[in-house]
C-alpha positions as CSV (number, residue, x, y, z in Angstrom):
1,X,0.0,0.0,0.0
2,X,1.6,3.3,-1.1
3,X,1.8,6.0,1.6
4,X,3.0,9.5,1.9
5,X,6.6,10.2,2.9
6,X,7.9,7.8,0.2
7,X,6.8,4.6,1.9
8,X,5.1,1.6,0.5
9,X,3.9,-0.8,3.3
10,X,2.1,-4.1,3.6
11,X,0.5,-6.0,6.4
12,X,2.5,-8.5,8.3
13,X,1.4,-12.1,8.1
14,X,0.4,-14.0,11.3
15,X,3.6,-16.0,10.9
16,X,5.7,-12.9,10.7
17,X,4.1,-11.4,13.8
18,X,4.7,-14.6,15.7
19,X,8.3,-14.8,14.6
20,X,8.9,-11.2,15.6
21,X,6.8,-11.6,18.8
22,X,4.7,-8.6,18.1
23,X,1.0,-8.0,17.8
24,X,0.9,-5.6,14.9
25,X,2.8,-3.3,12.6
26,X,3.5,-3.0,8.9
27,X,6.5,-4.1,6.7
28,X,8.1,-1.5,4.5
29,X,8.2,-2.8,0.9
30,X,9.9,0.4,-0.5
31,X,11.3,3.5,1.1
32,X,12.0,6.6,-1.0
33,X,12.2,10.3,-0.5
34,X,11.8,11.6,3.0
35,X,11.5,8.0,4.4
36,X,14.8,7.0,2.8
37,X,16.5,10.2,4.0
38,X,15.3,9.4,7.5
39,X,17.0,6.0,7.3
40,X,14.0,3.7,6.8
41,X,14.7,0.7,4.5
42,X,12.8,-2.1,2.8
43,X,11.9,-4.9,5.3
44,X,11.9,-2.6,8.3
45,X,8.8,-3.1,10.4
46,X,7.0,0.1,11.6
47,X,5.4,-0.4,15.0
48,X,4.2,3.1,15.7
49,X,4.1,6.5,13.9
50,X,3.3,9.9,15.4
51,X,3.2,8.2,18.8
52,X,0.3,6.0,17.7
53,X,0.7,2.2,17.6
54,X,0.3,0.6,14.1
55,X,-1.8,-2.5,13.8
56,X,-2.1,-2.9,10.0
57,X,-1.6,-1.1,6.7
58,X,-5.1,0.3,6.7
59,X,-4.8,1.8,10.1
60,X,-1.3,3.1,9.2
61,X,-2.7,5.0,6.3
62,X,-5.4,6.5,8.6
63,X,-2.8,7.7,11.1
64,X,-0.5,9.1,8.3
65,X,-3.4,11.1,6.9
66,X,-3.9,12.9,10.2
67,X,-0.2,13.9,10.7
68,X,0.9,17.5,10.4
69,X,3.4,17.3,7.5
70,X,5.1,20.5,8.6
71,X,6.3,18.9,11.7
72,X,8.8,16.1,12.5
73,X,7.2,12.7,12.9
74,X,8.5,10.1,15.3
75,X,8.6,6.5,13.9
76,X,9.2,3.4,16.0
77,X,10.5,0.6,13.9
78,X,12.2,-2.7,14.1
79,X,15.1,-3.7,11.8
80,X,16.5,-7.2,11.4
81,X,16.6,-9.9,14.0
């Protein structure tokens, strides 16, 4: 699912969530533009954005739409294992 900030994200499978021992989040398929400049990379898992927990791609998009793009946005993510 394409999102602002140069991110393309997808839902995690139940198996991925179990392997990572997390309840929710989205996996980055592609990071370009602002996201890449901030250091986000493909296969990172976003757990929260704008201090709001991310459960799936649909909810991620809803949170992103509410963000003030003129301000810095905090992103909690997980990389590798």
